[in-house]
C-alpha positions, -999 to 999 in steps of 0.1 A, spaced: -31 277 -628 1 297 -624 24 294 -655 61 293 -648 84 303 -676 115 284 -686 135 308 -708 155 295 -737 173 324 -753 180 312 -788 170 332 -818 148 352 -795 126 323 -785 112 314 -751 88 287 -741 69 279 -709 77 252 -684 41 239 -690 48 235 -727 80 216 -719 61 194 -695 35 186 -721 60 178 -748 81 156 -725 50 136 -714 39 130 -750 75 122 -760 77 96 -732 42 81 -735 39 84 -773 3 90 -767 -16 123 -761 -43 104 -741 -18 88 -717 2 121 -715 -29 141 -706 -38 115 -679 -3 116 -665 -4 154 -662 -40 154 -650 -49 176 -679 -76 174 -705 -63 166 -740 -73 198 -758 -50 221 -737 -22 196 -739 -24 195 -777 -25 233 -777 6 236 -756 25 212 -779 13 230 -810 24 264 -795 58 249 -788 61 237 -823 52 271 -837 78 288 -815 105 263 -826 94 264 -862 95 226 -864 71 196 -861 79 176 -831 55 147 -836 41 126 -864 4 119 -858 -14 91 -877 -47 83 -860 -38 72 -825 -2 65 -834 23 92 -823 60 92 -831 88 117 -826 100 134 -857 138 138 -861 135 173 -848 114 161 -819 139 135 -810 167 160 -810 147 184 -789 138 156 -765 174 146 -762 185 182 -754 157 189 -728 151 155 -713 170 163 -681 156 198 -676 125 189 -657 143 165 -635 170 190 -628 145 217 -619 126 193 -596 159 184 -578 169 220 -576 136 231 -562 135 203 -537 171 210 -526 162 247 -521 131 239 -502 148 214 -479 178 237 -474 156 266 -464 139 242 -438 173 231 -425 167 196 -437 195 191 -461 228 207 -472 264 197 -478 296 204 -461 329 204 -481 356 199 -456 394 198 -459 419 181 -436 456 179 -433 471 144 -429 488 153 -396 454 156 -379 438 125 -394 436 107 -360 411 82 -346 395 112 -328 388 130 -360 375 98 -376 351 94 -347 339 130 -350 331 125 -387 314 91 -379 292 106 -352 282 135 -374 272 112 -403 252 91 -378 234 121 -363 228 140 -395 224 116 -425 207 144 -444 239 163 -447 262 154 -476 297 154 -462 327 154 -485 364 154 -475 395 167 -492 431 160 -482 450 193 -486 479 212 -469 468 240 -446 477 268 -470 457 252 -498 427 247 -475 427 284 -464 429 295 -500 400 272 -509 380 287 -480 387 322 -492 377 311 -528 345 293 -516 354 258 -528 356 246 -491 332 253 -463 357 244 -435 390 227 -429 411 209 -402 442 230 -408 463 220 -379 477 250 -360 461 284 -361 479 307 -385 496 338 -370 479 359 -396 445 346 -408 426 358 -438 398 383 -431 365 366 -424 379 332 -413 372 319 -378 389 292 -359 376 266 -334 401 247 -312 391 210 -312 420 188 -303 453 189 -284 481 164 -288 518 161 -278 547 169 -302 572 141 -305 606 135 -320 606 109 -348 641 93 -348 654 68 -374 662 33 -361 700 30 -355 704 66 -346 722 73 -313 691 89 -298 667 61 -309 668 42 -276 660 72 -254 627 72 -235 624 110 -235 643 139 -251 647 175 -244 643 196 -275 677 212 -270 693 178 -276 684 181 -312 707 211 -318 729 203 -347 709 172 -358 698 170 -394 660 174 -395 633 167 -420 601 187 -419 569 199 -434 575 228 -458 567 263 -447 548 269 -480 524 240 -472 520 245 -434 533 280 -425 518 280 -390 533 246 -381 568 255 -395 568 288 -376 558 271 -344 587 246 -346 611 274 -354 600 293 -323 602 262 -301 638 256 -313 647 292 -308 635 290 -272 655 258 -268 686 278 -279 693 267 -314 683 271 -351 669 240 -367 691 225 -395 665 213 -420 679 189 -446 648 179 -465 611 190 -467 578 177 -479 543 193 -481 528 163 -463 534 153 -427 529 116 -435 556 118 -461 579 134 -435 573 104 -412 581 80 -440 614 100 -447 624 95 -411 617 57 -413 640 57 -444 668 73 -424 667 108 -439 668 126 -405 648 134 -373 614 151 -375 592 169 -350 556 158 -356 523 152 -338 525 119 -319 494 106 -337 516 101 -368 532 72 -351 507 50 -369 525 59 -402 559 45 -392 546 14 -373 578 7 -355 601 17 -384 612 47 -365 614 56 -328 587 81 -316 601 98 -285 581 122 -262 596 157 -258 598 168 -222 584 202 -212 572 209 -248 537 223 -249 511 202 -268 499 212 -302 464 228 -304 446 218 -336 420 242 -350 391 239 -374 387 269 -398 355 281 -414 342 313 -430 328 338 -405 295 356 -406 262 337 -409 268 299 -412 246 272 -425 225 250 -403 247 221 -412 279 240 -402 262 250 -369 256 214 -361 291 204 -371 306 232 -349 284 220 -320 298 185 -323 334 198 -323 326 217 -291 311 186 -277 343 166 -286 365 191 -268 346 186 -236 349 148 -237 
């Protein structure tokens, strides 16, 4: 039988995984006979492994009186400190095996509140339904924070909104959704009853918006649209979250240019007015380039599928 070695570097000691298995079985069964049966091992080698472990540790682990077996104080301490090792090794080995076979993995995904639309929710729902073996975790974070997390390895992908003008090396982008840009206008404002607006009509109006630090691509896009419309935006207040900006509009802080899907946030507390001749926003999904996991391949395939529908 192949002996695997579990190294415990402490005072120069090391002991085998088989010794730890034998100790754990006896500690849990409090019987050498039952422990040997559990491990499908004869009792003499089981006793030898336990004895060798005691010699390496320099401590008696069990009190033996006839058929009665009990943990010594040292044995109890050792068991408490190692009781999770075998389970952890088993889980790690199973996870590695299944990952290599493409059977399981996890995806850590970020999203920005501005893109949390019914369409995105449906994409996530379908993915969970089709691939229940993949652990999917979501993190709400501004685009700049998501891109930093991608570079640092704490995220596998992210719905970052608009594609940055200058992306970090090694990051790839998938377009997955398009939606109109709208003017969010406080109730009672002179423009609130309009059915459509031209962007140039907002020249001189006090605006609230998403901060450039949190969403640099979106802020740059709005500045360019305003420049093309012949004016420089007069931004009065900013927030790192698009949802918070929508709430600021409802509170009367100013007009905002936001994705139309954020209408759900204001629920009639502000007027959401289409902008004529303004190109729609293209939302992208960012992920690290190079070889991607099987789970990421499946997720990207679903995003491509959602674009076609």
